[in-house]
N, C-alpha and C positions, 0 to 999 in steps of 0.2 A: 615335213609342214603339214600337209594337207591332213595327215592321220591328226596330227597335234591338234589342229583346230577341230576336225570331228569328234577328238576325246573332248575338249574344252566344251564344245557345242551340247554334247551329251550329258555332262557334267551339269552344266546350266540347267538342262531341260529335265535333270532328276532333283533339283535343289528346290524343295517345297517350300521355300520362304521366297525365292527369287519367282517359281510360278505364280505363287498366290498375289506377290506386289504387282505381277506383269498381268494378271486378271482383274484386278482393282483399277490398275494405272489405265488399261485398255479404255474403262469406263469411263475415268476420269480425264483421260487426252482427249474424249469424244466430247463430254460434258463441258469441258473447259476451252477446248476450240473452237466448238461452236459459236460462243460469245465472243470469243476472241476473234475470230475471222469476221463477224458481222460488227465488231466495233465500230470501224470507221463509219460505219452507217448509222449505225447507233446514236454516234456521238455527233451526226450531224440531224436528228431527231429531237433530240433533248439539249440541253445546254448546262453549265455549271449550277446554275440556282437551283434546277430539278434536281442533280444530284445531292443539295444541300439538302432538301426536303427527306430525300430518301436516307441521307444519312441521319439525320435526326431520327428518323424512325426507326431505325436499325439501333442508334444509341439507347432508343428507350427498350426495346423488346428486347436485346441484347443482355441487359442485364437481368430481367425478369427469367429470362429463357437458363441463364446460367443456375438458377435457383430453383428451376422448375422440376427438377428429380431429385434434389437434395444430395446429388452426386452419385447416388447408388446405382445409377445406369452405368457408371465407371465400377463400382465395386462387383457386378455382377460375372466379370470376367476372371474375378479370382477365386470365384467357388469352386470346389473341386468337381462338385456333382451337379448336374442341372437340376434334379429336384429342387436343390436349395437355390442354385442360381434364379430359377423361375420364380421363387418368391422372391428375392433380392429385386428383380425385373418389375413385379406385380407392386411392392412397394414405391419403386421410383414412378410406377403409374399413377398411386395413389395420390402421392405427390404432386403430381404435376395437374391432375384434377383441382386438390385444392388450392396450387398457386394460381391456376388459371381464373376459380371462383373469387382469390382474393384480388387479384388484379381487375376485375370486372368492378368491384367494391369501391377500390382505391379511385378507378376513372371516373366512377358515376359521384363520389364525393368530393375529390380533390381535381377535377378537370378543369377547373378557372385557375386554380395556381397555377396549374402545368403550362397552360395555354400562355398565363402571364410570362411566366419564365423561358416561354420558347420564343415569344415576339414574335409568333405568327397565330393570329387568330382561324387561317383558315386551317389549321393543321386540327381543330377540335373532332373531325371527322375520322381523320385516321386514329385519333386516339380509342375510338371504338373497335377497331379491328387490329389493338394491339393483343387481348386475349385469345385471339384467333391463331396469331403467331406464336403467342406461349406456347397453346395446347400443340398445337401441330408438330413446332420444333420439340419440346419436352416429350411428348409420346415417342418421336421419330429418332430423338437420341436413343432412348430405349431399345426401340425394335433395333435399331442398326447396330447397336455393340452386342444385341443379341444375337444377331444372324452374323457379327463377326466372331461372335465364339464359336458358330457354328460353321465356320469356317465358310458360309456360302455368297463366296467372293463374286460368283456372275450375277447373283442376285441382286447383290448389293452395286456393282459396276453398271448391271441394267439400270436400276434405279436411279441411278446419278443423270443416267444420259435421260431417261424422261423429265427427270426435274428440270434438267438445262432448256429440253426441248419446248418445254411448257413455257416455262419463266421467258428465253428467248423470242420464242415467236408472238406471245402477248407483248412482248416488250416492243417488238417491231410494229405489230397493229397497230396499238395504242398510240404509239408515238407517230403513226401516219396518220392518225384520227386526231392528232393534234391535243393529247390526254397531256401532255406534258408530266410533271411529277406524278399524276393521277395514276399514269402508265407505269410506270416503275413501281409503284407502289402494289397496285393491283396485280401483275404479272408475277410479283415476289410472293405474293401468299399465295396464288395459285397455284404455284409451282410446287411450295410447300405443301399444299394439301393435298394435291394429286399424287404427289410423290409419296405420302403418309399413307393415304388410302391403300394404294396399290402393296406397298410393303406390309401394311397391318394384314391385307386379306391374305398373302402368300403366307407369313408368318401362322396366322391361326388354322390354314389348311394342314400345317405341317405338324406343328406343334401343342394342338389343343388337346393331345392325351396329357399332357405335362400339367393342364391347368388343375387335374383333379388334385394335385400335391401342394396346391396352395393353402395354406392356412392362416388361423390367426397365432398361433404357436410359433410358426415357422418365420412368418412375417416378424412377428417382435425378435426371434431371434437374428434375423439378419437387419433388421433396425439396432441392435446391440453390438453385434459382431463386428460391422462395418461401421460403427459410430466415428471412425477417425473422418471419414469422406465428409459428412455434413459441418465435423468439427473445424478440418482443416483444409479440403480440397475446396467444399462450397465457397469458403471464404476467400480462399484464392481466385476460385474462377472469378467470383463477384467482384475482386480488387481486378483482374483482366479486363473484365467487362466494363467495370469503372472508368479504369484508363482510357477505354477507347470513347466512351462516352464524355467523357471531361474534356478528351481531344479536341472531341466535335465542338464543343460550346465554346471552348477558349479559343480557338480557330475563327467561328463565328462570330463571336462578342469581338474580338481585338483586330481581326481581317477582313470580315465580311464574308457572305455567302457564295462569293464567287471563287475565294481563294478554299474554302471548304469543299466547293464542289470540285474543283479542281484538285486539290488532296486528296478526297476520296475517290476519284475516279483514275488516279494515277496510282493509287495504292492499289485499288482494284483492278487493273491493268496487268501492272507486274508481278502481283500475286498469282496471277492466274496460271503461267508457264510453272510456275514453283509449285506450286499445291498439285497439278499433275503428277507428280511423283511424291511430294512431302505426305500428302494427305495416305495414300496408299500405303506408304513405307511406314507412317504411323500406326495405323491400324493393325497390320499384319506384325508388326515389331512387338505390339501390346501384348496379340494374341502370343504370339511365340514365346517370346520372353517371359510371359507369364507361364507357360507350360514348363520350358527347360527349368524355371527356379523352383518350381513345384517338386521337378523329377531331379535336379541336380545341386540346385543352390548359387550356381555359378554361369551368371550373362554378358560376362566381360567379354567373351568373341564374339560374341553375335552384335555386341553394341560399337566395337572395334570395327568390325566389317562397315556396319550401317554407316558409320560416321565418316569413314573414310569415302565410302560411294557416293553420301550425299555431297561433300566436297567437293569430289571431282566432276561432279555432274552440274552442280548450281554456280561454279566459280565461274567457267567461261561466259554464263547468261549475264552473272552481274558485272562483269568486265565490261560488256557489250553494252549495257543498260547505262553505266557510270560515264562511256566514252560517246556513246550517239543517243542516249535518252532524249535530249532536248530536241535535236533535230527529227528525231522518228515520231514524237509525238505532232510535230507541228506538221510533217508531212502527213501522214497516216489518218491524223484524225483532224485536222484542221485548223485554224488561227484561233479560234477559242480556247482550244485546249495546250495553247503553248506555254503556259505556267504548269501546267500538270507535267509538261516533260521535265522543266525545271525540277519540279519535286519528285521525280521519277530519280533522278541522278541524285539527289539529295537521299533519299531514303533506301536506296538499292541496297548499300551494305547490311544496315538494321534487318531487311527483309530476307537476305541472304543466309545471316545468323541463325535468323529464327528459323526458315528453313531446314538448316543443318541441324538445329537443335530440338527442332518439332516430337521428332520419337522419343525423345530421353525424360520428356516430361512425366513419363509414366514409370520410368527407374524408381526415383523414390517412392512413388505408390507399390511399386513391386516388392522394394527392400522394406517397406514400412515404415519412411522416414519423411512421411507426410509433412510431420511439427517444423521440422526444420526448413522445407522446400516453402512451408507457409513464409516464414522469415524471410527468405529471400525473395519472395515476390511481393513482399509489402515494399521492399527496397525498388525491386524492378519498375513496381506499378506508380509509386508516388513520386520517387526521385526525377523522372524525365517529366512529367507533368508539371511538378514545382519549378521545372528549369523553365519551359515554355512558357508557363503563368508569369513568370518575371521576366522573361523576353518581352511578352507582350505587353505587359506594364511600362517596363521601361522604354517602350517604343523601341527595339532594335530592328524591327522588320521582320517579314514574314519567312523570307530565305535563311536568315540567320537565326532566327527561332527555331525552324524546323532542320538545321543542322546540329544545334544545341542538343534539340531532342534526340536525335537519331545516334548520337555520338555517346550520349548516355545509355540508352539503350545496348547498344552495343556492348559498352563496357561490362556493364552490369550482366549481359546475355553470357558473355566470354567466363567470367566470374564463376557463373551458375555451372557452366559445362565443365570448368574445371572441378568445381567442388563434388558433381556427378562422377566424374573420373575417378575421384578420390573414394567414391563410396563404392563402385566396382570393384578398385583395385582391395581394397579393404574386405569385400565381400568374396573375391577370389583366393587372397590369402587365408581368410577365416575357412571357405571351404575345400582347398584344394592343398593349402600350404606354400603356395610356389609364389614368391617374391616378384615382382615387376619392379621393372624401373621405369 
């Protein structure tokens, strides 16, 4: 028995996929556990209304961040040679700069219109910081995927820890100084800025020699060669962001800022443990699956193993939150967050399915099926929003509205997973000739 355990341990230690996930997950665990452990204190320094302002700010920035690279940051992973990938990355950075400048112009011209729609005159100051988030996040996404391509997982893990340490420490300090929603937004931006600067300097030191390969001809080649990314992936990402933003506006309009803050807080808290593994697996899966596809054309086995492992990891946590979420939030975070506990029970199985499915969004990209995936994303992003909008219009109540939203998401997500399974099976048959049941 002992020999079998040693043999199994040795096999796991030699598995590059598991080692890479473990390296990234270590950084993610620390970066997620810090705010999770401090959440009971943070929840007593801020209230649901403060989190509602943060949710509003994020709903604006997330839309611009999605389009800030034209999705060319994701495309650089598929280039076979680093000399071409650096041009694809440079193209993504140029687009980020362009979108940042455009966002400044939009805010200067339409600030009054935006403030009117938000129904919060005090939000004007935060609008001027939106371009900062767009620039830092857009550039960071490209650097993150470049370092993922180069398999620098220790660097990425350390960077996540730095981002969380800065954000959380400032959140606590500014909350103690009664900055309220100002503390949440300032700490968010400072965390983004410092982590970007560190990763930028680290990347420049190692990869500056590759800059000599950047040329106008190669930039144009990347622009054309990866044209499906802005054509299909960017609208898909935009729809994902629009869904989150629309949800913020609908909850705020029909159910008030307290409900919005409670929803945002519940989603943030229960996503943290899932993101410990999910985000790490997604990054490594994309890199490894792309490499395997370029070599063999068949990614069925790595996909199947990844899916089963994520189900085994996430299901116990989902059951725990579903059964005890309401009481846990009430006890740990205080009376102000009792509604957030109710929301956690309603949302958990949607977030669990999202956790399981998260790595497989890259499968249609790898298999060049983005156009079909885009059609699914339209349904996934539009239908649940219509459901919660109708529920709010009919005054069904916030809990029932969130139930309808969550169930619709689960059904559509499972349908997408079944479609991706079909793609993988067809690709395996095409590559190996082996029929799967």
